[in-house]
N, C-alpha and C positions, 0 to 999 in steps of 0.2 A: 394191922402191922405184918400181917401173912403177904398181903400184897403185895407192900412196900419193900419187903427182903426180896420175893420173887422179882417183882421190876428191877431190882437194883443188881439181883445174880441175870437176869436175862440181859441188861443191857451190857455188864461188864464181860461175860461168856460171849457175846456179840462181837465187842471191841476187839476185844484180845484176838478173836478169831479173824477178824477184818484185817488185822495188822500183820498178824504170823501165818496164818492157814489158808485164808479163801483165796487170795491171790495166787500162789504159787500152783494150788493145786487145779485152779480152773484154766491157768495158763500150760501146766503141765496135759491136761485132758486136752485143752483144744490142740496142741503139740502134736498128740498121738493121732489127728485126723488129717484127711485132706478135705479143702473146700475149693469151688469154684468161685464164689464170691467172697469178698471180704464182710460183706455186711453177715453172712453166717457165722464168719470167724467171731465178729462183735456180739451177735445175740448170744449164741452158745455159751461166749465168756461169761456173758453177763446173767445169763439163767442158772450157770454152774456156781457162780459169785454167792448172787441173792440166795439160790437154795443152801449151800454151806451156810451163810450166814442165817436165814431163817431156823437150819436146824438149830445152830448152835445157840440161838436164842429160846427154841423151846428147850432146851436141855438145861438153860439157864433157868427159865423158867421152873421149870420140873422140879431142878434142886435146891431154889431158892425157897418153891413151895412147902417142900420137905422140911427143911430148917426152919422156914416161918413158924409153922407149927408147932415147934419144938421148942421153940422161943415165945408162942404166946403164952400168955396168962392163962386165958380161956382156950382150952384148943378146939372146944365144939364150938365157937362163935367164929365161923366161917363166913 
């Protein structure tokens, strides 16, 4: 049960972050820099976008893991 709760929270946090946070932050970060090549813009935008989503998924997983333990019938059964 704990794994299921953690996966649901991770997916939810990643989805919400993708829709509302990752694109504006990545675009803002790219706009702050000057580039010589359009490929550099795309690479940095993708890296920031994916990094933010990965971080959000890890936060969601951690919160889900903690809540899953409290919801589990046997907390020591990991």
